[in-house]
ROVOTI-294267 format. One record per atom (N, C-alpha, C, CB): z negated, x negated, y; residue in three letters. Coordinates in steps of 0.001 Angstrom, whole numbers, plus 524288, in hexadecimal, padded with zeros to 5 digits. Glycine has a CB too. Layout:
BEGIN
ZXYALA/...
***
This chain:
BEGIN
800007FCB87FB53UNK/800008000080000UNK/800007FC92804E3UNK/7FB36803B880003UNK/8026B7FE73808F2UNK/802987FB8780DD3UNK/7FD627FBD3810B9UNK/806FE7FD948114BUNK/7FCCD7F84E81493UNK/7F80F7F807817C9UNK/7F9507F9B481D55UNK/7F5B87F26F817BFUNK/7F6207FD3A81F7AUNK/7F6D57FEE9824DEUNK/7F4977FAD78289CUNK/7F43D80443825C5UNK/7F75D7F9FD82CF4UNK/7F5AF7F635830E5UNK/7F5407F8E08362FUNK/7F9837F18C8312FUNK/7F0F57F7F7838CDUNK/7EFC87FA5883DDBUNK/7F33D7F8188422EUNK/7EA047F98B83F39UNK/7F4BC7FB53845D8UNK/7F7797F96384A74UNK/7F3F17F5C484D90UNK/7F9587FDF184DE4UNK/7F6107F16584F45UNK/7F2F87EDCB85270UNK/7F1427F01B85792UNK/7F5FC7E8F085374UNK/7F4167F40A85961UNK/7F2C77F67F85E50UNK/7EEB27FAC485DF5UNK/7F7837F8A7860A6UNK/7ED0A7FC1485948UNK/7E9358004A858A1UNK/7E3A47FE89859B9UNK/7E987802778532CUNK/7E2BC7F977859A4UNK/7DD857F76285ACCUNK/7DE177F2DC85EA7UNK/7DAAA7F58D855AEUNK/7DA497F1FD86205UNK/7DAC57EDFC86614UNK/7D9027E89B86448UNK/7D7AA7EF8D86ACCUNK/7DA2D7E4A88679AUNK/7D7D47DF87866DCUNK/7DB787DB55864EFUNK/7D3867DFF68633AUNK/7D9247D6EE863A8UNK/7DBEA7D28186160UNK/7DD487D3B485BB4UNK/7D89A7CD77861BEUNK/7E0297D03F85941UNK/7E14B7D0E6853B1UNK/7DC3E7D1CD85098UNK/7E4387CC118518FUNK/7D8757CE7785170UNK/7D3937CEDC84E70UNK/7D0DD7D40D84F7BUNK/7CFE27CA4E84FCCUNK/7D0D17D5B585462UNK/7CE4F7DAAE855BEUNK/7D1457DF4C85373UNK/7CDEC7DB4485BADUNK/7D66E7DF0C8538EUNK/7D9907E33885142UNK/7D8A67E39084B5CUNK/7DF647E2568526AUNK/7D86C7DF16848D9UNK/7D78E7DEFE84331UNK/7D25F7E18A841D4UNK/7D7B17D95D8411EUNK/7CE587E0258449BUNK/7C92A7E26384378UNK/7C9077E843844A6UNK/7C4E77DF8C846ADUNK/7CB8F7E9D2848E8UNK/7CBA87EF5E84A4EUNK/7CEB57F28184643UNK/7CE107F02284FC3UNK/7D3257F06F84486UNK/7D6457F31E84093UNK/7D3497F37F83B6DUNK/7DB7E7F04783FBDUNK/7D0BA7EF3E839F5UNK/7CDAA7EF3A8351FUNK/7C94C7F34983555UNK/7CB5A7E9C683420UNK/7C6D37F3D5839CEUNK/7C29C7F7A183A67UNK/7C4977FD33839B2UNK/7C0097F70C83FC1UNK/7C99E7FE0F83AD6UNK/7CBFB8033783A1EUNK/7CDE6804158348AUNK/7D07C803EB83DE5UNK/7CDC97FFF583162UNK/7CF5C8007582BEDUNK/7D4AF7FE3682A94UNK/7CF4C805FA82A7BUNK/7D7387FB9682E5AUNK/7DC5A7F94F82D5AUNK/7DBE77F41282A80UNK/7DF527F8998327DUNK/7DFCA7F2FF8273AUNK/7E0237EDF78248EUNK/7E3D47EA318274FUNK/7E1E97EEC481EF9UNK/7E6A17EC2482B4BUNK/7EA507E8D282E24UNK/7EB3E7EB138338FUNK/7EF8C7E84D82B21UNK/7ED047E7A883714UNK/7EE6A7E93283C5FUNK/7F2F87E5D083E1CUNK/7E9AE7E8AC84031UNK/7F6517E7E88419AUNK/7FAF27E4EF84333UNK/7FB8C7E4C684921UNK/7FFD57E747840BFUNK/7F9467E0CD84BB0UNK/7F9F87E02E8515EUNK/7FF257DD91852D9UNK/7F57D7DD0185396UNK/801967DAAF84F37UNK/806B27D80E84FB2UNK/806C27D307852ECUNK/80A787DBBB85209UNK/8065F7D30A8582EUNK/806807CDFD85AF5UNK/801AD7CAB8859ABUNK/806DA7CEDC860EEUNK/8027D7C5CE85856UNK/7FE217C283856B8UNK/7FCE27BE2785A9EUNK/7FF4B7C02985179UNK/800B57BCB485DD9UNK/7FFED7B82E8613EUNK/7FB7E7B9298651FUNK/804FD7B6DF8642EUNK/7F7FF7B557865ACUNK/7F3967B5C88693BUNK/7EEB17B803866B8UNK/7F5147B91386DC1UNK/7EF197B9C8861D9UNK/7EA967BBE185F18UNK/7E7707B77B85C84UNK/7EC577BFE585AFAUNK/7E2687B86A85BD8UNK/7DF017B4D5858FEUNK/7DFB67B6008532FUNK/7D9157B56985ABBUNK/7E32F7B31E850B4UNK/7E4937B44384B4BUNK/7E0257B2EF84787UNK/7E9787B148849C7UNK/7DD187AF00848DAUNK/7D8987AD9C84589UNK/7D4A17B20F84583UNK/7D5F97A87884778UNK/7D3A47B45484A16UNK/7D0007B8B584A76UNK/7D2267BD7B8479EUNK/7CEE57BA0985035UNK/7D7477BE3F847FEUNK/7D9C07C2A28454AUNK/7D9467C21283F68UNK/7DF7D7C311846D5UNK/7DA327BD5683D78UNK/7D9BA7BC60837D8UNK/7D4217BD4F83608UNK/7DB717B6C18367FUNK/7D05F7BB9B8391EUNK/7CAE47BC6C837BFUNK/7C9947C23F83787UNK/7C7517B9A583BB1UNK/7CBAE7C53983B44UNK/7CAC57CADF83B5BUNK/7CD377CD7A8369BUNK/7CCF77CD4984064UNK/7D1D87CBC08351EUNK/7D46A7CDE983083UNK/7D1737CCAE82B84UNK/7D9F07CBD98301DUNK/7CFE17C7C682AF5UNK/7CD037C63E82642UNK/7C7C47C914825E0UNK/7CC257C05482635UNK/7C5867CA2982A61UNK/7C07E7CCDF82A8DUNK/7C1057D2A88292DUNK/7BE0E7CC4D82FF2UNK/7C5437D51E82B02UNK/7C5C97DACB82A7AUNK/7C97E7DC908262BUNK/7C7987DD0482F82UNK/7CD087D92C82482UNK/7D1007DABF820BEUNK/7D5957DD9382339UNK/7CE9B7DE2781CAAUNK/7D5E17DD7682862UNK/7DA2B7DFD282B44UNK/7DD977DB7382D76UNK/7D81A7E37582FB7UNK/7E29D7DB7182C1EUNK/7E60A7D71D82D97UNK/7EA8D7D8E983114UNK/7E8307D479828B7UNK/7ED0B7D52F83398UNK/7F19C7D63A836D0UNK/7F6507D70B83336UNK/7F29D7D1AB83AC3UNK/7F8DC7DB8D833B2UNK/7FD287DCCE83017UNK/8025A7DA81831C9UNK/7FDB47E2A582F92UNK/802EA7D920836D1UNK/807CD7D6DD83896UNK/807567D4B783E14UNK/80C1E7DADE83857UNK/80A537D09283F1DUNK/80AAE7CE6184468UNK/8106A7CD9A845BEUNK/8079B7C91A844DCUNK/811937CCA784AB8UNK/816FA7CBCA84C57UNK/817F47C60484D76UNK/818437CF168512FUNK/81CEA7C49E84DA2UNK/81E6F7BF3284E9FUNK/81D667BDD685450UNK/824437BE4A84D40UNK/81A317B9CB8552BUNK/818FE7B7EA85A68UNK/818A97B1F585A73UNK/813D97BA5185C63UNK/818817AFCA85F28UNK/818197AA2D85FD3UNK/814DB7A8F8864A9UNK/81D8C7A7AA8603CUNK/8125C7A473864A8UNK/80F7D7A2A686940UNK/813297A08A86D6DUNK/80B8D79E76867B5UNK/8180D79F9486BF1UNK/81BF579D5986F75UNK/81EB67A1C18726CUNK/81FFB799FA86C5EUNK/81E377A1D487799UNK/820927A5FE87AC3UNK/8267F7A60C87A5BUNK/81EFC7A56288071UNK/828E27A182879DCUNK/82E8D7A13D87961UNK/830607A3BC87446UNK/8306579B8E879AEUNK/82D637A2D28702EUNK/82E9A7A54086B25UNK/82E0F7AB2886B8AUNK/82B027A31A866CEUNK/829FC7ACF486E0EUNK/829127B29586E8AUNK/82D3B7B53D871DEUNK/823B37B396870DDUNK/82F827B26B8757CUNK/833D07B4A087891UNK/8386F7B6018750FUNK/8358D7B0C287CDAUNK/8393D7B2D78711AUNK/83D8B7B3D586D81UNK/83C347B7EA86968UNK/83F207AED686ADBUNK/837317B928868D0UNK/8357A7BCFB864F8UNK/834B47C26B8674EUNK/830787BB2B8627BUNK/835567C30986C65UNK/8342B7C80986EE8UNK/838337CC2F86D68UNK/834007C762874E0UNK/836CF7D11B86E85UNK/83A117D58E86D07UNK/83FB47D4FE86EDEUNK/837C57DA8986F35UNK/840817D2F58738BUNK/845BD7D2C1875C6UNK/848EF7CE1A873D2UNK/845617D29087BA2UNK/846BD7CAF687049UNK/849A47C69386E1CUNK/8491F7C6C386829UNK/8479F7C13C87059UNK/846897C30B865C6UNK/8455F7C37986038UNK/849577C0FD85C9FUNK/844DB7C8F985ED5UNK/848BF7C2168578DUNK/84BB97BF508538CUNK/851427C163852C3UNK/848DB7BF9284E7DUNK/852F87C4F685612UNK/858937C63F8562EUNK/85BA77C1DA858CCUNK/859867CB7E85917UNK/858E07BE4F85B6DUNK/85B4F7B9DA85E0FUNK/85AD27B4E385ABDUNK/858CB7B8FD8637AUNK/85F157B20985A4DUNK/85F157AD358573CUNK/85B257A94085957UNK/864897AACD85732UNK/85AC07A8E285E8BUNK/857757A4CA860CBUNK/851A47A626860ADUNK/8591D7A3BE8665AUNK/8504B7AAA885E62UNK/84ACA7ABFD85DB1UNK/848B97AA4285863UNK/84A027B1D485E56UNK/84C277A84F85506UNK/84A9A7A70684FABUNK/846557A2E084F8AUNK/84F517A52784C8EUNK/8470C79EB285265UNK/8432E79A728525DUNK/83DEC79C5585472UNK/84524795C9855A4UNK/83E0679F8685879UNK/839347A1AE85AAAUNK/8368A7A540856BDUNK/83A557A4AB85FBFUNK/839A67A845853DCUNK/837877ABC384FDAUNK/834C57A8AD84B92UNK/83BE37AF1F84D7AUNK/837157A468849F6UNK/834A27A118845F7UNK/82F7479EEE847FAUNK/8385479C9084461UNK/82F7079D1484CD5UNK/82A9F79AFF84F1AUNK/8266E79F3784F79UNK/82BB2798B085486UNK/827E37A3D585166UNK/824267A81F851DAUNK/822207A9C184C85UNK/826A47ACC98549BUNK/825887A9A9848A6UNK/823D87AB2484360UNK/81FEE7A7378412FUNK/828937AB9583FB6UNK/820CC7A23284224UNK/81D1879E4384050UNK/817A579F478428CUNK/81EF8798C1841D3UNK/8176F7A07E8479FUNK/812687A19884A28UNK/80FFD7A6A284818UNK/8131A7A1F585018UNK/813487AA8A84733UNK/8114C7AF9A8457BUNK/80F5F7AF6283FDEUNK/815827B3C484603UNK/811F17AC5883C9AUNK/810197ABAB83736UNK/80AB17A92A83726UNK/813FA7A84F8340BUNK/809E97A54883A72UNK/804B97A2CC83ACFUNK/800AA7A6C583C7BUNK/804CE79E2A83EB0UNK/802077AA0E84047UNK/7FE687AE2384213UNK/7FD487B20683DC0UNK/800A27B0FD846DBUNK/8015F7B3AB83AFDUNK/800B37B76F836BDUNK/7FD267B54A83273UNK/806017B8E983470UNK/7FDF87B06F8310FUNK/7FAB47AE0F82D04UNK/7F5037ADA782EBDUNK/7FCC97A8A882B9AUNK/7F4367ACC4833C7UNK/7EEE17AC41835CFUNK/7EBC57B14883537UNK/7EF037AAA983B84UNK/7EE827B5BE8355AUNK/7EBC97BAC883509UNK/7ECFB7BDB282FF4UNK/7ED467BE32839B0UNK/7EF697BB0A82C39UNK/7F0BC7BD5882723UNK/7F4467C215827B9UNK/7EBC57BEE582436UNK/7F7F37C1BA82B59UNK/7FBD57C5D182C28UNK/800C27C45B8291CUNK/7FD0E7C6938321DUNK/803097C81882657UNK/807777C6E3822F3UNK/80C9F7C94F824D3UNK/8064D7C8BD81D7BUNK/80CA67CB9F82981UNK/8116D7CE1782B70UNK/812747CC8B8311CUNK/8110C7D41482AF4UNK/8173B7CAE08322CUNK/818EB7C98F83778UNK/81D947CCFD838E1UNK/81A587C3A1837F1UNK/81D127CFC183D3AUNK/821257D35E83F00UNK/8253A7D0758424AUNK/81EB67D7E984233UNK/82A297D1718410BUNK/82E877CEF2843C0UNK/831EC7D3208464FUNK/831D07CB9083FEAUNK/833657D24184B31UNK/837177D5AC84DDBUNK/83C0F7D29D84F20UNK/834A47D800852E7UNK/8404D7D56B85060UNK/845607D2DB85102UNK/846A57D15D8569DUNK/849947D65484EFBUNK/844777D43F85A5DUNK/8463C7D3E185FBEUNK/84A567D80F860CBUNK/8486E7CE65860E8UNK/84BE37D890865AEUNK/84F9E7DCA08672FUNK/8553E7DB29865DEUNK/84F2B7DDBB86CFAUNK/858637DF278651CUNK/85DE27DE62863CDUNK/860C67DBA786842UNK/8607C7E3A38628CUNK/8640D7D7F6866D2UNK/8672F7D51586A98UNK/86C477D7F786BB8UNK/868517CF8B86898UNK/86E677D7108705DUNK/873667D95B871B8UNK/877DE7D58987195UNK/873197DBB8876F2UNK/8769B7D08A87077UNK/87AA27CC78870CEUNK/87D0D7CB0486B9AUNK/878617C7B087337UNK/87A9F7CCBE8674CUNK/87CBE7CB9B86218UNK/87C3A7D08385EB8UNK/879D87C6D785F80UNK/87ECD7D08485A48UNK/87EBF7D511856D2UNK/8797C7D5B385418UNK/883157D49E852C4UNK/8789A7DA4C851F5UNK/873E47DB3884EDDUNK/873F97D7DE849ECUNK/873667E11284D6FUNK/878867D6C9847D8UNK/878DE7D37184334UNK/876A77CE0684451UNK/87E907D2FF84158UNK/877D97CBED848E1UNK/875CF7C6CB84A61UNK/86FE37C70884AFAUNK/8785D7C4E484F85UNK/86DFB7CB1384D76UNK/868577CB9B84E44UNK/8657D7CC598490FUNK/8672D7D03B851EFUNK/867C17CF77845B1UNK/865A07D0388406BUNK/865307CAF583D9BUNK/8691B7D40C83D39UNK/8694F7C7E983DDDUNK/869547C2C683B50UNK/8653F7BF2583DB3UNK/86EC37C04683BB6UNK/864737BF7B842CCUNK/8607D7BC3B84558UNK/85AFD7BD9F84382UNK/860DA7BCD084B46UNK/859FE7C2A1842BCUNK/854E47C454840CCUNK/853FE7C23983B4EUNK/8547A7CA5A840D5UNK/857E97C2BD83800UNK/857827C0AD832A9UNK/856827BAC9832C3UNK/85C8B7C1E382F87UNK/859617B7FE83609UNK/858C87B24C83663UNK/8534F7B0CF83830UNK/85CDA7AFFF83A22UNK/8512E7B3AD83BFEUNK/84BEF7B28683DF5UNK/847D97B362839BCUNK/84AB17B5E8842BCUNK/8485D7B7A1836DEUNK/8449A7B8B8832B0UNK/844FD7B4B782E46UNK/845797BE3983086UNK/849B77B31E82D0AUNK/84A597AF0E8290BUNK/8480D7A9E082AEBUNK/8502C7AE5B827A4UNK/8486C7A8D582FFBUNK/846857A3E483220UNK/8409B7A358831B3UNK/848267A364837C8UNK/83DCE7A7B883181UNK/838157A7658312BUNK/8360D7A7E582B90UNK/835A17ABA083488UNK/8398A7A872827CAUNK/837BD7A8CB82255UNK/8348E7A3FC820ABUNK/83C717A97281EADUNK/8362079F358223AUNK/832E579AB0820CDUNK/82D7A79AD98234DUNK/835A4795AE82260UNK/82D0479D71827C8UNK/827FA79DCD82A7BUNK/8242C7A14C82782UNK/828BD79FE28300CUNK/826347A57E82531UNK/822C07A9368227FUNK/8225F7A84381C9DUNK/824A27AEB782372UNK/825A27A4D481A96UNK/825A67A3D8814F8UNK/8203F7A22581313UNK/829B979FAB81399UNK/81E547A4B080F09UNK/819557A34480CAEUNK/814877A51F80F9EUNK/8191179D9380C27UNK/815477A7FB813E9UNK/810C77A9B281708UNK/80EA47AEFF81555UNK/812497A9F181CBCUNK/811CB7B20081271UNK/8103A7B74D8111DUNK/811017BB2081593UNK/80AA17B75C80F75UNK/8136E7B944819C2UNK/814617BC8981E62UNK/819CF7BEFE81E03UNK/813DB7B94582382UNK/81A2A7C40481F6BUNK/81F3F7C68B81FB7UNK/820AC7C79682567UNK/81F447CBA981C8FUNK/825C17C73482684UNK/827D27C8C882B8EUNK/82A137CE3C82AF4UNK/82C037C4DA82D99UNK/829177D19082ED1UNK/82B437D6D682E9BUNK/82E5E7D7DF8338CUNK/826E57DAF982DECUNK/8335A7D906832D5UNK/837017D9E78371AUNK/836DC7DFA2838B0UNK/83C997D84483587UNK/8364E7E0A883DC3UNK/835657E60983F78UNK/839F47E87684275UNK/830A27E635842D0UNK/83C3E7ECAB8404CUNK/83FB97EFFA8436BUNK/83C757F35A8471EUNK/843367F37983FD4UNK/83E897F47084BC0UNK/83BD27F79784FA7UNK/83F8B7FBC9851C2UNK/839B77F4188542FUNK/83D507FFD58542DUNK/840B7803C885680UNK/842498023385C0AUNK/83DFD809258568CUNK/8470B803B985D8CUNK/848FE80285862CDUNK/849648077286628UNK/84E597FFD686277UNK/8482B80BEC863E4UNK/848AB810D7866BBUNK/84407811ED86A48UNK/8495381547862F0UNK/83F6981001868A9UNK/83A9B8112D86B8DUNK/837E080C3D86D7AUNK/836E48144F86824UNK/837458085486A05UNK/833B88040386B39UNK/836287FEAF86C4BUNK/8301F8036F866EFUNK/83A677FD5D869D5UNK/83C527F7F786A0CUNK/842297F7D586B33UNK/83B2D7F51C864E2UNK/8439D7F9E386FA6UNK/8491A7FA2587121UNK/84BA07F4B8870EFUNK/849AA7FC818769EUNK/850037F47186E31UNK/852E87EF9086DE0UNK/851B37EC358692BUNK/851EF7EC8487293UNK/84D9A7ED7B8663BUNK/84C167EA47861B6UNK/850817EA1D85DB3UNK/847067EC6E85F2AUNK/851167E59F85B23UNK/855797E4F88578EUNK/854F07E82E85289UNK/8560C7DF4D8562FUNK/850A87E77884FBDUNK/8503C7E99784A6CUNK/84DAA7EEFB84A72UNK/84D1A7E5D7846EAUNK/850957F2E5848FAUNK/84E7D7F838848FBUNK/84E637FAC08439AUNK/851A17FB8D84C9AUNK/851F37F97484035UNK/8526D7FC5183B48UNK/84FBB7F993836B8UNK/8581F7FD1E839FFUNK/84DB07FCC183337UNK/84B6A7FABD82E64UNK/84F927F81182B1EUNK/848D27FF2482B43UNK/8543D7FA5282B17UNK/858807F82C827EEUNK/859D47F29082982UNK/85D5B7FB9D8286CUNK/85A887F19A82E9AUNK/85BD67EC4583039UNK/857447E89682F6BUNK/85D847EC2E835F0UNK/852827EA858305AUNK/84DEA7E74382F5CUNK/84DAD7E58C829B3UNK/848F17EA2F830CBUNK/84EB37E92882621UNK/84EA87E7E08208FUNK/853177E42681F2EUNK/84F127ECDD81D45UNK/8579E7E4AF821CCUNK/85BF37E113820E4UNK/85A6D7DB848226BUNK/860CF7E2CF823F8UNK/857D27DB06826E4UNK/8560F7D5E4828AEUNK/8523E7D388824CAUNK/853847D64C82E1AUNK/84E847D6A582311UNK/84AAE7D4D481F34UNK/84D707D2FC81A3EUNK/846BB7D93981DE3UNK/851577D5F281882UNK/854427D480813D0UNK/8572D7CF568148CUNK/8581D7D8D68125DUNK/859637CE9281928UNK/85C597C9C581A31UNK/858C97C50381A9EUNK/85F877CA5A81F34UNK/854207C5B981CA6UNK/850657C16481CE1UNK/84EA77BFF281762UNK/84B9E7C2D48204EUNK/84E177C3FB81416UNK/84D337C33C80E78UNK/8484B7C01480D41UNK/851DC7C09180C0FUNK/843F27C1C380F77UNK/83EEB7BF5580E50UNK/83AD87C39C80D8CUNK/83D417BB83812C3UNK/837877C31D8098FUNK/833617C703808D5UNK/82F617C6F680D3BUNK/830A27C618803AFUNK/82F997C2F881090UNK/82BF07C29A814EEUNK/82E197C4DA81A01UNK/82A707BCFF815C8UNK/832BF7C70A819D4UNK/835097C99981E69UNK/836557CF3581CF6UNK/83A057C6A282061UNK/833C17D2D781F91UNK/834527D86081E4FUNK/835417DB8082353UNK/82F697DA6E81B62UNK/835497E092822BEUNK/8363F7E42482715UNK/8312A7E6D1828AFUNK/83A6B7E83D82597UNK/830667E76B82DC7UNK/82C257EAA082FCAUNK/82E6C7F00D830DAUNK/8299F7E828834E5UNK/82C827F3F182E08UNK/82E607F94A82EDCUNK/82A6D7FC268323CUNK/82F3B7FC368298FUNK/82BE97FD2983718UNK/8288E8000483ABBUNK/82A3E805B583AB0UNK/828D87FDAB84065UNK/826EC8090A8388FUNK/8283F80E90837DFUNK/829558113083D18UNK/823D68116C83507UNK/8265480FD384110UNK/8272F8120584644UNK/82CAC810B384841UNK/8230780FFB84A1EUNK/82DFE80BB284835UNK/8330F80A1084A39UNK/8379080C6884718UNK/833738042584A31UNK/836F780C79841E6UNK/83B4E80E4F83EAFUNK/83BDE8143B83EA8UNK/83AA180C6683930UNK/837B88171383FC2UNK/8385081CB384081UNK/83BBA81DD684546UNK/832ED81F528411DUNK/83AF681AD684966UNK/83E1481B8784E29UNK/843B4819B684D48UNK/83B9B81880852C5UNK/844628156084A8EUNK/849918130E849ECUNK/84CED815E1845E7UNK/8490A80D6A84863UNK/84AA1816F684155UNK/84DF3818D583D08UNK/84B9F81D39839CAUNK/84F2E8146B83985UNK/8469281E6C83A58UNK/844378228B8372DUNK/84492821528315DUNK/846D5827C28384EUNK/844C68257582E1BUNK/84575824CC82871UNK/84181820E482636UNK/84B11822F782738UNK/83CAE82165827D8UNK/838B181D74826CBUNK/837B581C8C820FFUNK/833B281F008295FUNK/836AB820B181E23UNK/834FC82012818B5UNK/8395181DCB81552UNK/833368254E8167AUNK/83E0F81FC9815D4UNK/8426C81D91812D5UNK/84351817DA81432UNK/8476D820AF813D2UNK/842CE816928193AUNK/843AC8112A81AF0UNK/83F7B80D8B818C9UNK/843C5810D7820ECUNK/83A9E80F49818DFUNK/8365780C25816BCUNK/8373D80B01810F6UNK/8311480EF18177EUNK/838EE80EF180E0DUNK/83A0E80E1E8087AUNK/83EC680A81807C2UNK/83B0F81367805BBUNK/842E380B6880AC7UNK/847B48086280A20UNK/846E98029880B28UNK/84BE480A7580DB7UNK/843C98015880F28UNK/8432E7FBE2810C5UNK/83DD27F9A880F61UNK/844127FB678169AUNK/83B347FBFC80BADUNK/835CF7FA6980A66UNK/8355E7F4AF808D6UNK/833B47FDC980603UNK/8394F7F29F80639UNK/8390B7ED2B80480UNK/839AA7E95280902UNK/83D367EC238006EUNK/83BE07EB2680D51UNK/83C957E7C9811E0UNK/837EF7E80781595UNK/841867E94C814C4UNK/834C87EC278152EUNK/830987ED12818F9UNK/82BAC7EA108177CUNK/82F607F2EE81961UNK/829897E72781B4DUNK/824D07E42081A58UNK/820427E5AB81DC6UNK/825ED7DE8181B18UNK/821007E97782152UNK/81CE67EAE18250AUNK/81E607F01C82774UNK/81C2A7E68E8295DUNK/81A7A7F35A82895UNK/81B6B7F86182B10UNK/818437F8DC83011UNK/81A177FCD982754UNK/81AAF7FB118341FUNK/817FD7FCED838C3UNK/818AB802D683910UNK/81A197FA3283DCCUNK/814B68058B83B0EUNK/8151D80B3583B82UNK/8132680D1A840CDUNK/8121080DD983721UNK/815398117D8427DUNK/813C48142384748UNK/816F78191E8477AUNK/814AF8109E84C3FUNK/8152981D0A84A40UNK/817DB8220D84A28UNK/81BC28229584EA3UNK/813EC8267784A62UNK/81F528264184DFFUNK/8238782755851B9UNK/8233182D0985375UNK/828FD8262384F45UNK/8235982E1685898UNK/823BE82A6885CF5UNK/81E658284285E8FUNK/8265982D0D861A2UNK/81E6382464861ECUNK/819988227D86455UNK/8173A81D9D86214UNK/815C3826828641AUNK/818AD81C3385D41UNK/8169C8178D85AA5UNK/810A78177285A94UNK/818A7812AB85D4DUNK/80E6281BE78592CUNK/808C481C378584CUNK/807D181C9F85276UNK/8064E820F085B40UNK/802F081D74850EBUNK/8019681D6C84B68UNK/80449821D384864UNK/7FBBA81DDA84AC7UNK/8055F8210B84356UNK/8078F8252A84010UNK/8047282A3B84090UNK/807B48236883A5EUNK/8076782E8D840ABUNK/804F8833A28416CUNK/805A9835BB846E0UNK/7FF4E8335484030UNK/8079E8326E84A6FUNK/8085F8341384FDFUNK/80E0783587850FFUNK/806A682FC385393UNK/8117E834F184D27UNK/81706835E984E12UNK/819AD838838497EUNK/819BF830EB84F4DUNK/81EA08370D848B1UNK/82203839EE84515UNK/82247837B783F8FUNK/8275B83A1E84740UNK/820208332383EA0UNK/820B1830A38397FUNK/81C728327E835C2UNK/8208082AA683A09UNK/81E14833E4830FFUNK/81A628357482CEAUNK/8186F8307C82A2FUNK/81D0083957828E1UNK/8141E82E6882C22UNK/8125B8296182A23UNK/80FEE8299E824BFUNK/80E8D8271682DCEUNK/80DEB82E0682321UNK/80C0E82E6A81DBBUNK/8108682D62819EEUNK/809A1833DA81CB1UNK/8150882F9E81B13UNK/8199682ECD817B8UNK/81BCE8294E81841UNK/81DC9832C8818FCUNK/81BA88272281CFDUNK/81D87821C381DC4UNK/81A1281DEC81AC5UNK/81D9E8205B823ABUNK/814F381E8F81B29UNK/8116081B1481853UNK/8120E81BAE8126AUNK/80BA781C38819E0UNK/812FA82071810B5UNK/813F58215C80B24UNK/818D981E7680970UNK/8148282742809FFUNK/81CEE81E9680CB1UNK/821C481BDA80B68UNK/820F7815FA80B27UNK/825F981D2380F60UNK/81E03813DC80EDBUNK/81CE280E3D80ECFUNK/81A0380CC3809D0UNK/8199D80CAA813A4UNK/8162B80FE18085AUNK/8132B80ED680390UNK/816A880F1D7FEBEUNK/80EA1812BF80308UNK/81A56812BE7FEBAUNK/81DD3813627FA37UNK/8214080E967F94BUNK/821458182B7FAFAUNK/8224780B8B7FD59UNK/8257E806D37FCB7UNK/82276802607FA2FUNK/827998050C801FCUNK/81D45802F47F9CFUNK/81A0C7FEC47F7A9UNK/818757FAB97FBB2UNK/81CE57FC1F7F34FUNK/8197C7FBD4800A4UNK/818277F838804E0UNK/812427F74280517UNK/81A167FA5F80A25UNK/810BC7F24180586UNK/80B317F0D88057CUNK/809997ED9F80A43UNK/809EF7EDD28008CUNK/80CCC7ED9E80E4EUNK/80B8A7EABA8130BUNK/808907EDFF816F4UNK/810707E8B081584UNK/809767ECD781BF3UNK/806B47EF928202DUNK/80A167F3E18228DUNK/805117EBAE82472UNK/807847F829823DAUNK/809CE7FC4882712UNK/806937FC6882C13UNK/809D6801D18242AUNK/809107FAFD83059UNK/8064D7F9E583539UNK/8072C7FE4683932UNK/808167F4A283782UNK/802EB8001383B97UNK/803598040083FB1UNK/804BF80149844DBUNK/7FE288072D8403AUNK/809C88006B84589UNK/80BD07FDCF84A35UNK/80D098020784E41UNK/810D27FA6B848EAUNK/808E28044885070UNK/80983808CC853E9UNK/804888098885717UNK/80ACD80DD7850BEUNK/804E080CEE85AE8UNK/8004180E5785DEAUNK/7FD018126C85B11UNK/801D08105B8634CUNK/7F8F88144785D9BUNK/7F5B78186D85B65UNK/7F44C81C5685FA8UNK/7F0B581623858DBUNK/7F3368212885E10UNK/7F2058254D861C2UNK/7EC4D826F3861A3UNK/7F56C829F2860ADUNK/7E960824D885DEAUNK/7E3DA8262385D51UNK/7E0BF8212385C7EUNK/7E2FF829FB858B3UNK/7DB808216885CA0UNK/7D85E81CB685BACUNK/7D9C481A168567FUNK/7D29481E1785BB9UNK/7D924814F48565BUNK/7DAC9811E7851CBUNK/7D845813CF84CC1UNK/7D97D80C3085299UNK/7D3508154E84CFCUNK/7D0B8817038482FUNK/7D2EE81C2C8462CUNK/7CADD8178F8491CUNK/7D49581F9C849C3UNK/7D6E58249F8483EUNK/7DC50823C1845E1UNK/7D73E8285A84D02UNK/7DF728208D84886UNK/7E4B381F6984699UNK/7E47581C9F84156UNK/7E7B781C1384A94UNK/7E0DF818F9840C7UNK/7E0498162283BDAUNK/7DF65819E283752UNK/7DBC28123D83C35UNK/7DBDF81D81837FDUNK/7DABB82147833D2UNK/7DF918247483267UNK/7D649824F58357BUNK/7E2918260A83652UNK/7E743829218355CUNK/7EB71825E5832AAUNK/7E95F82B5783A76UNK/7EBE5820E28340BUNK/7EFD881D8F83199UNK/7EE9481C8282BE8UNK/7F0578186C83489UNK/7E9B381B8C82AB6UNK/7E82681ABF82541UNK/7E91F81FA982209UNK/7E25B8192D824E9UNK/7E88D8243782476UNK/7E95782928821B4UNK/7EF04829F682015UNK/7E79782DAD8251CUNK/7F2A882745822B3UNK/7F825827C982156UNK/7F94F825D381BD1UNK/7FB75824DC8253DUNK/7F5F182282819DAUNK/7F6B98206781492UNK/7F4B48241D81064UNK/7F40681B1F81408UNK/7F1B28280E8120FUNK/7EF8D82BD580E48UNK/7F3A482FAC80CA2UNK/7EAE482EBD81090UNK/
***
């Protein structure tokens, strides 16, 4: 069975404070994502103390020049971002290992207007292949995330589950998978349950949130009891992360989210 992970935004504080707050609510994991500037030693201590761990972080670097190439408006659709991506991945792997995190989220950057989508697709594949030596033997998986461009991420390159799965297949590593965000894919393509079953072997991480509004399940149009049932039917045993806001106090929302598994 999969493990539910608390939204990093549902509780306040540093990594360590968020971990302790999430654990007090009964969560086994939490996902704040950005790691740079956090006290990772304190976070690891909080996790070891409570049994609540960070389920995923994003690719970051201490080098501002590297981060300029990793921002939403640039990214690995560009050939000249490859070296920066490798450097950022090296730093992020060290951070992940420090806090016993096994998932790193990767985004593509926005679609370019100067070259074809085929070229950009190939650049993404090349960048992911370039970091395989960095993650080899670490037990860490990279998860590539499609996002919606209709509401939240106008201009972003990767939107479809199909192309994301194609990229994962071309990289051809068990350590590179797809992040399926139910919120984003409901907006982009719908057909959630069939898609989850069809691409289950490519999916390594789930994010969830309801539509419209990107708040907790139960506030919108998605039948999350059925979605969670579908995820369980695939045999998925990773994290399902509440990557969304909330409309009620954290303790109330937590109880309702756990009830979705009943």
